[in-house]
KEKEPA-762456 format. One line per 2 residues: for each residue x, y, z of N, C-alpha, C. Coordinates in nm, 4 decimals. Example, Ala and Ser with C-alpha at 12.3 -4.5 7.8 and 13.67 -1.06 7.14 Angstrom:
2
1.3190/-0.5690/0.7800/1.2300/-0.4500/0.7800/1.3200/-0.3300/0.7800; 1.2850/-0.2250/0.7080/1.3670/-0.1060/0.7140/1.2900/0.0030/0.7870
end
This chain:
163
-2.0749/-2.2015/-6.4401/-2.0764/-2.3213/-6.3588/-2.2001/-2.3202/-6.2699; -2.2403/-2.4386/-6.2308/-2.3610/-2.4571/-6.1514/-2.3238/-2.5002/-6.0101
-2.4026/-2.4579/-5.9144/-2.3837/-2.4977/-5.7744/-2.4728/-2.6187/-5.7460; -2.4158/-2.7198/-5.6822/-2.4898/-2.8388/-5.6407/-2.4842/-2.8472/-5.4893
-2.5981/-2.8761/-5.4285/-2.6044/-2.9019/-5.2855/-2.6004/-3.0525/-5.2666; -2.5121/-3.0994/-5.1791/-2.4955/-3.2424/-5.1551/-2.5686/-3.2781/-5.0270
-2.6593/-3.3754/-5.0370/-2.7384/-3.4190/-4.9222/-2.7147/-3.5678/-4.8989; -2.6923/-3.6036/-4.7739/-2.6687/-3.7427/-4.7364/-2.7923/-3.7984/-4.6683
-2.8253/-3.9246/-4.6972/-2.9404/-3.9862/-4.6320/-2.9114/-4.0164/-4.4867; -3.0174/-4.0416/-4.4087/-2.9917/-4.0819/-4.2695/-2.9156/-4.2135/-4.2675
-2.8370/-4.2332/-4.1634/-2.7565/-4.3543/-4.1537/-2.8490/-4.4747/-4.1482; -2.8233/-4.5705/-4.2324/-2.9105/-4.6877/-4.2422/-2.8580/-4.8020/-4.1564
-2.9245/-4.9127/-4.1653/-2.8870/-5.0303/-4.0868/-2.7577/-5.0938/-4.1357; -2.7089/-5.0528/-4.2530/-2.5844/-5.1111/-4.3052/-2.4621/-5.0524/-4.2387
-2.4805/-4.9591/-4.1492/-2.3669/-4.9012/-4.0803/-2.2986/-4.7932/-4.1613; -2.3614/-4.7447/-4.2663/-2.3049/-4.6366/-4.3446/-2.2148/-4.6805/-4.4575
-2.2099/-4.8106/-4.4878/-2.1174/-4.8560/-4.5910/-2.1582/-4.8127/-4.7308; -2.2866/-4.8015/-4.7598/-2.3280/-4.7624/-4.8931/-2.3852/-4.6216/-4.8962
-2.3573/-4.5421/-4.7956/-2.4131/-4.4077/-4.7897/-2.3575/-4.3189/-4.9007; -2.2343/-4.3422/-4.9432/-2.1765/-4.2602/-5.0502/-2.2528/-4.2807/-5.1805
-2.3054/-4.3996/-5.2024/-2.3831/-4.4264/-5.3241/-2.5204/-4.3622/-5.3191; -2.5688/-4.3328/-5.2005/-2.7045/-4.2797/-5.1855/-2.7084/-4.1283/-5.1690
-2.5945/-4.0613/-5.1864/-2.5900/-3.9156/-5.1783/-2.6717/-3.8564/-5.2929; -2.7361/-3.7446/-5.2659/-2.8166/-3.6770/-5.3673/-2.7551/-3.5407/-5.3940
-2.7357/-3.5118/-5.5226/-2.6814/-3.3839/-5.5663/-2.7957/-3.3038/-5.6281; -2.8336/-3.1935/-5.5639/-2.9445/-3.1099/-5.6100/-2.8860/-2.9872/-5.6786
-2.9180/-2.9711/-5.8065/-2.8661/-2.8597/-5.8856/-2.9484/-2.7341/-5.8593; -2.8789/-2.6242/-5.8288/-2.9462/-2.4954/-5.8153/-2.9680/-2.4382/-5.9536
-3.0769/-2.3679/-5.9690/-3.1067/-2.3064/-6.0977/-3.2486/-2.3387/-6.1404; -3.2838/-2.2918/-6.2590/-3.4190/-2.3104/-6.3101/-3.4422/-2.4576/-6.3429
-3.5550/-2.5112/-6.2990/-3.5908/-2.6514/-6.3233/-3.6970/-2.6573/-6.4325; -3.6552/-2.6975/-6.5513/-3.7498/-2.7064/-6.6625/-3.8578/-2.8113/-6.6399
-3.8264/-2.9304/-6.5867/-3.9345/-3.0262/-6.5615/-4.0379/-2.9736/-6.4622; -3.9936/-2.9011/-6.3595/-4.0887/-2.8447/-6.2626/-4.1752/-2.7382/-6.3275
-4.1218/-2.6679/-6.4262/-4.1967/-2.5641/-6.4961/-4.2959/-2.6234/-6.5959; -4.2524/-2.7241/-6.6716/-4.3344/-2.7772/-6.7810/-4.4316/-2.8872/-6.7374
-4.3862/-2.9793/-6.6542/-4.4708/-3.0918/-6.6096/-4.4618/-3.1050/-6.4576; -4.5196/-3.0105/-6.3844/-4.4988/-3.0066/-6.2388/-4.5520/-3.1277/-6.1644
-4.6683/-3.1786/-6.2020/-4.7259/-3.2912/-6.1267/-4.6397/-3.4161/-6.1445; -4.5977/-3.4435/-6.2662/-4.5121/-3.5600/-6.2923/-4.3790/-3.5433/-6.2194
-4.3244/-3.4227/-6.2213/-4.1970/-3.3962/-6.1540/-4.2093/-3.4203/-6.0037; -4.3184/-3.3732/-5.9434/-4.3378/-3.3918/-5.7990/-4.3607/-3.5387/-5.7646
-4.4348/-3.6103/-5.8471/-4.4564/-3.7525/-5.8224/-4.3255/-3.8298/-5.8338; -4.2446/-3.7980/-5.9335/-4.1168/-3.8669/-5.9531/-4.0222/-3.8420/-5.8359
-4.0231/-3.7209/-5.7832/-3.9364/-3.6853/-5.6701/-3.9976/-3.7201/-5.5339; -4.1197/-3.7710/-5.5339/-4.1923/-3.8081/-5.4122/-4.2073/-3.6901/-5.3162
-4.2511/-3.5790/-5.3718/-4.2707/-3.4554/-5.2955/-4.4189/-3.4433/-5.2616; -4.4675/-3.5270/-5.1717/-4.6102/-3.5393/-5.1433/-4.6702/-3.4127/-5.0827
-4.6022/-3.3516/-4.9885/-4.6555/-3.2324/-4.9232/-4.6625/-3.1176/-5.0231; -4.5590/-3.1025/-5.1028/-4.5573/-2.9969/-5.2047/-4.6684/-3.0218/-5.3063
-4.6908/-3.1474/-5.3416/-4.7969/-3.1814/-5.4361/-4.9345/-3.1470/-5.3790; -4.9550/-3.1688/-5.2513/-5.0832/-3.1326/-5.1884/-5.1057/-2.9813/-5.1930
-5.0021/-2.9034/-5.1619/-5.0148/-2.7580/-5.1700/-5.0380/-2.7127/-5.3140; -4.9740/-2.7797/-5.4088/-4.9931/-2.7448/-5.5496/-5.1365/-2.7756/-5.5930
-5.1925/-2.8855/-5.5432/-5.3318/-2.9190/-5.5759/-5.4260/-2.8129/-5.5195; -5.4016/-2.7655/-5.3974/-5.4818/-2.6577/-5.3411/-5.4677/-2.5297/-5.4231
-5.3479/-2.5037/-5.4715/-5.3251/-2.3862/-5.5559/-5.4038/-2.3984/-5.6868; -5.4079/-2.5192/-5.7443/-5.4846/-2.5396/-5.8677/-5.6344/-2.5190/-5.8452
-5.6834/-2.5601/-5.7298/-5.8245/-2.5359/-5.6972/-5.8497/-2.3855/-5.6853; -5.7569/-2.3129/-5.6235/-5.7715/-2.1680/-5.6115/-5.7687/-2.1009/-5.7485
-5.6870/-2.1531/-5.8390/-5.6831/-2.0982/-5.9751/-5.8160/-2.1230/-6.0456; -5.8722/-2.2404/-6.0261/-6.0019/-2.2715/-6.0870/-6.1105/-2.1773/-6.0352
-6.1116/-2.1533/-5.9054/-6.2095/-2.0595/-5.8486/-6.1866/-1.9167/-5.8989; -6.0611/-1.8780/-5.9113/-6.0301/-1.7449/-5.9642/-6.0753/-1.7326/-6.1085
-6.0606/-1.8405/-6.1830/-6.1054/-1.8386/-6.3216/-6.2562/-1.8230/-6.3334; -6.3298/-1.8815/-6.2415/-6.4763/-1.8714/-6.2454/-6.5260/-1.7333/-6.2033
-6.4608/-1.6753/-6.1019/-6.5094/-1.5480/-6.0488/-6.4431/-1.4253/-6.1137; -6.3153/-1.4381/-6.1527/-6.2425/-1.3222/-6.2041/-6.2162/-1.3283/-6.3544
-6.2414/-1.4408/-6.4156/-6.2219/-1.4518/-6.5595/-6.1003/-1.5348/-6.5976; -6.1005/-1.5765/-6.7223/-5.9945/-1.6634/-6.7723/-5.8572/-1.5963/-6.7759
-5.8453/-1.4690/-6.8130/-5.7111/-1.4082/-6.8148/-5.6435/-1.4088/-6.6774; -5.7202/-1.3871/-6.5730/-5.6631/-1.3898/-6.4377/-5.6160/-1.5295/-6.4016
-5.6946/-1.6309/-6.4344/-5.6563/-1.7691/-6.4054/-5.5320/-1.8081/-6.4847; -5.5235/-1.7635/-6.6096/-5.4061/-1.7932/-6.6914/-5.2816/-1.7283/-6.6329
-5.2943/-1.6035/-6.5895/-5.1803/-1.5333/-6.5294/-5.1367/-1.6010/-6.3995; -5.2321/-1.6425/-6.3182/-5.1980/-1.7123/-6.1928/-5.1328/-1.8475/-6.2208
-5.1822/-1.9182/-6.3217/-5.1221/-2.0461/-6.3587/-4.9788/-2.0290/-6.4064; -4.9527/-1.9249/-6.4869/-4.8173/-1.8980/-6.5338/-4.7257/-1.8573/-6.4197
-4.7761/-1.7764/-6.3265/-4.6966/-1.7375/-6.2100/-4.6621/-1.8588/-6.1227; -4.7579/-1.9495/-6.1061/-4.7312/-2.0708/-6.0285/-4.6272/-2.1594/-6.0949
-4.6354/-2.1716/-6.2281/-4.5370/-2.2523/-6.3008/-4.3983/-2.1892/-6.2922; -4.3909/-2.0571/-6.3044/-4.2617/-1.9887/-6.2906/-4.2039/-2.0055/-6.1507
-4.2911/-1.9965/-6.0494/-4.2452/-2.0176/-5.9116/-4.1848/-2.1576/-5.8961; -4.2534/-2.2592/-5.9477/-4.2000/-2.3956/-5.9383/-4.0703/-2.4103/-6.0149
-4.0605/-2.3440/-6.1292/-3.9370/-2.3519/-6.2064/-3.8191/-2.2916/-6.1330; -3.8408/-2.1744/-6.0726/-3.7312/-2.1073/-6.0023/-3.7031/-2.1669/-5.8646
-3.8048/-2.2142/-5.7963/-3.7877/-2.2643/-5.6598/-3.7963/-2.4164/-5.6486; -3.7922/-2.4861/-5.7587/-3.8021/-2.6325/-5.7560/-3.6914/-2.6977/-5.6750
-3.5678/-2.6503/-5.6913/-3.4555/-2.7075/-5.6164/-3.4713/-2.6816/-5.4669; -3.5207/-2.5641/-5.4314/-3.5420/-2.5322/-5.2898/-3.6497/-2.6218/-5.2297
-3.7575/-2.6441/-5.3049/-3.8633/-2.7327/-5.2559/-3.8144/-2.8770/-5.2438; -3.7284/-2.9195/-5.3357/-3.6718/-3.0549/-5.3268/-3.5811/-3.0679/-5.2053
-3.4966/-2.9680/-5.1801/-3.4108/-2.9715/-5.0603/-3.4949/-2.9719/-4.9335; -3.6029/-2.8936/-4.9311/-3.6918/-2.8919/-4.8149/-3.7534/-3.0301/-4.7924
-3.7963/-3.0939/-4.9005/-3.8547/-3.2282/-4.8896/-3.7519/-3.3274/-4.8373; -3.6302/-3.3208/-4.8881/-3.5255/-3.4124/-4.8419/-3.4882/-3.3862/-4.6965
-3.4883/-3.2604/-4.6551/-3.4618/-3.2294/-4.5139/-3.5713/-3.2864/-4.4242; -3.6942/-3.2868/-4.4707/-3.8034/-3.3474/-4.3940/-3.7825/-3.4984/-4.3795
-3.7150/-3.5600/-4.4761/-3.6847/-3.7037/-4.4703/-3.5557/-3.7317/-4.3940; -3.5038/-3.6323/-4.3251/-3.3840/-3.6427/-4.2408/-3.2537/-3.6564/-4.3203
-3.2531/-3.6091/-4.4450/-3.1277/-3.5989/-4.5174/-3.0519/-3.4805/-4.4585; -2.9200/-3.4902/-4.4531/-2.8399/-3.3816/-4.3984/-2.7536/-3.3207/-4.5080
-2.7410/-3.1904/-4.5026/-2.6596/-3.1210/-4.6019/-2.5123/-3.1436/-4.5706; -2.4368/-3.1871/-4.6718/-2.2957/-3.2174/-4.6531/-2.2042/-3.1112/-4.7108
-2.2559/-3.0306/-4.8008/-2.1718/-2.9258/-4.8576/-2.2242/-2.8788/-4.9915; -2.1476/-2.7884/-5.0501/-2.1788/-2.7334/-5.1812/-2.0640/-2.7633/-5.2749
-2.0972/-2.7858/-5.4013/-1.9959/-2.8135/-5.5027/-2.0284/-2.7299/-5.6252; -1.9272/-2.6709/-5.6847/-1.9448/-2.5972/-5.8088/-1.8881/-2.6808/-5.9219
-1.9720/-2.7096/-6.0225/-1.9292/-2.7954/-6.1331/-2.0148/-2.7685/-6.2562; -1.9693/-2.8214/-6.3697/-2.0439/-2.8054/-6.4951/-2.1544/-2.9084/-6.5101
-2.1372/-3.0275/-6.4528/-2.2359/-3.1349/-6.4648/-2.2442/-3.2097/-6.3324; -2.3433/-3.2968/-6.3226/-2.3607/-3.3751/-6.2001/-2.2437/-3.4708/-6.1800
-2.1962/-3.5308/-6.2888/-2.0824/-3.6227/-6.2778/-1.9575/-3.5507/-6.2275; -1.9335/-3.4315/-6.2800/-1.8189/-3.3540/-6.2337/-1.8366/-3.3123/-6.0878
-1.9605/-3.2823/-6.0481/-1.9871/-3.2466/-5.9085/-1.9560/-3.3638/-5.8158; -1.9937/-3.4856/-5.8564/-1.9621/-3.6027/-5.7753/-1.8117/-3.6220/-5.7637
-1.7410/-3.6071/-5.8745/-1.5956/-3.6246/-5.8718/-1.5319/-3.5212/-5.7794; -1.5722/-3.3962/-5.7914/-1.5145/-3.2907/-5.7077/-1.5477/-3.3118/-5.5601
-1.6711/-3.3525/-5.5311/-1.7107/-3.3704/-5.3914/-1.6332/-3.4852/-5.3268; -1.6286/-3.6005/-5.3925/-1.5622/-3.7156/-5.3318/-1.4100/-3.7032/-5.3374
-1.3580/-3.6218/-5.4282/-1.2138/-3.6013/-5.4340/-1.1637/-3.5270/-5.3103; -1.2486/-3.4438/-5.2517/-1.2109/-3.3734/-5.1281/-1.1745/-3.4703/-5.0169
-1.2412/-3.5853/-5.0141/-1.2222/-3.6793/-4.9040/-1.1317/-3.7956/-4.9405; -1.0848/-3.8014/-5.0634/-0.9962/-3.9097/-5.1039/-0.8608/-3.8975/-5.0370
-0.8177/-3.7750/-5.0089/-0.6878/-3.7539/-4.9453/-0.6949/-3.7555/-4.7934; -0.8153/-3.7622/-4.7377/-0.8295/-3.7645/-4.5915/-0.7767/-3.8960/-4.5376
-0.7064/-3.8889/-4.4289/-0.6498/-4.0103/-4.3715/-0.7591/-4.0970/-4.3098; -0.7408/-4.2301/-4.3090/-0.8421/-4.3171/-4.2495/-0.8546/-4.2994/-4.0986
-0.7566/-4.2368/-4.0364/-0.7638/-4.2150/-3.8917/-0.8663/-4.1092/-3.8566; -0.9123/-4.0346/-3.9588/-1.0147/-3.9349/-3.9331/-0.9589/-3.7991/-3.8989
-0.8322/-3.7712/-3.9396/-0.7731/-3.6415/-3.9092/-0.8428/-3.5286/-3.9836; -0.8821/-3.5534/-4.1094/-0.9470/-3.4506/-4.1896/-1.0966/-3.4488/-4.1652
-1.1606/-3.3421/-4.2093/-1.3065/-3.3366/-4.1924/-1.3756/-3.4389/-4.2805; -1.4725/-3.5070/-4.2264/-1.5465/-3.6085/-4.3012/-1.6939/-3.5902/-4.2721
-1.7761/-3.5688/-4.3766/-1.9196/-3.5529/-4.3537/-1.9786/-3.6751/-4.2857; -2.0864/-3.6530/-4.2124/-2.1504/-3.7624/-4.1388/-2.1992/-3.8723/-4.2322
-2.2438/-3.8374/-4.3499/-2.2926/-3.9371/-4.4445/-2.1830/-4.0220/-4.5038; -2.0574/-3.9792/-4.4880/-1.9444/-4.0536/-4.5416/-1.8683/-4.1264/-4.4317
-1.9351/-4.1545/-4.3221/-1.8671/-4.2184/-4.2102/-1.8070/-4.3527/-4.2504; -1.8745/-4.4301/-4.3331/-1.8240/-4.5597/-4.3756/-1.7519/-4.5560/-4.5076
-1.7472/-4.4407/-4.5727/-1.6837/-4.4279/-4.7030/-1.5336/-4.4259/-4.6866; -1.4667/-4.5204/-4.7476/-1.3214/-4.5269/-4.7446/-1.2707/-4.5241/-4.8878
-1.2060/-4.4144/-4.9289/-1.1536/-4.4102/-5.0642/-1.0383/-4.5081/-5.0819; -1.0210/-4.5541/-5.2039/-0.9121/-4.6472/-5.2334/-0.7790/-4.5739/-5.2199
-0.6853/-4.6361/-5.1523/-0.5524/-4.5776/-5.1374/-0.4546/-4.6587/-5.2209; -0.3554/-4.5939/-5.2808/-0.2602/-4.6676/-5.3620/-0.1814/-4.7708/-5.2823
-0.1537/-4.7451/-5.1535/-0.0731/-4.8387/-5.0748/-0.1578/-4.9452/-5.0056; -0.2893/-4.9487/-5.0288/-0.3732/-5.0452/-4.9589/-0.3523/-5.1862/-5.0111
-0.3000/-5.2025/-5.1327/-0.2793/-5.3370/-5.1868/-0.1633/-5.4069/-5.1164; -0.0744/-5.3309/-5.0516/0.0365/-5.3930/-4.9809/-0.0109/-5.4615/-4.8533
-0.1225/-5.4185/-4.7968/-0.1711/-5.4754/-4.6720/-0.2570/-5.5995/-4.6944; -0.3190/-5.6115/-4.8105/-0.4141/-5.7192/-4.8313/-0.3763/-5.7994/-4.9554
-0.3762/-5.9314/-4.9390/-0.3537/-6.0212/-5.0517/-0.4817/-6.1014/-5.0686; -0.5462/-6.0855/-5.1830/-0.6728/-6.1544/-5.2037/-0.7757/-6.1016/-5.1059
-0.8373/-6.1945/-5.0318/-0.9378/-6.1555/-4.9343/-0.8854/-6.1558/-4.7911; -0.7597/-6.1931/-4.7738/-0.7055/-6.2084/-4.6399/-0.5967/-6.1056/-4.6133
-0.5938/-6.0481/-4.4931/-0.4875/-5.9508/-4.4607/-0.3534/-6.0214/-4.4475; -0.2497/-5.9437/-4.4745/-0.1155/-5.9956/-4.4586/-0.0914/-6.0168/-4.3093
-0.0254/-6.1278/-4.2705/-0.0018/-6.1526/-4.1283/0.0715/-6.0372/-4.0619; 0.0258/-5.9998/-3.9462/0.0888/-5.8939/-3.8691/0.0347/-5.7555/-3.9004
-0.0570/-5.7422/-3.9962/-0.1088/-5.6097/-4.0293/-0.2570/-5.5965/-3.9965; -0.3109/-5.6848/-3.9150/-0.4511/-5.6771/-3.8790/-0.4730/-5.5540/-3.7924
-0.5759/-5.4794/-3.8256/-0.6020/-5.3542/-3.7518/-0.7152/-5.3708/-3.6580
end
């Protein structure tokens, strides 16, 4: 099974109503896209600071290749690619933390879809009064309750049940 880190975006102007849809699940483990196509991977993830450091690293590899020879530059390039492959998830979490995303928890699952189900299932049983723990990113998230249809008919609340 794989560990996923759940990160919530900063609270937006919508009051947190769509924050559950904007949660990001970052899979721990080796990142093949970061290993094979690092520049495209960083651009897709909008990891600008990491991309700048990677560009400086590529310049250093080029200089090493000129002064120390091609085998040294090849070895440094392979080491850099391996580093990105193994630490890609950590660099992505660091980038998201810089954007003020907050860590909401960890989930162990076989796939991203299963991780989402397991993560949100934890809060489906929490009472709307807020008795159970609720991550900050899920402040506006209200899971569907089986008895909620008794309170509302169509778009209007039943008389006497306005909260």
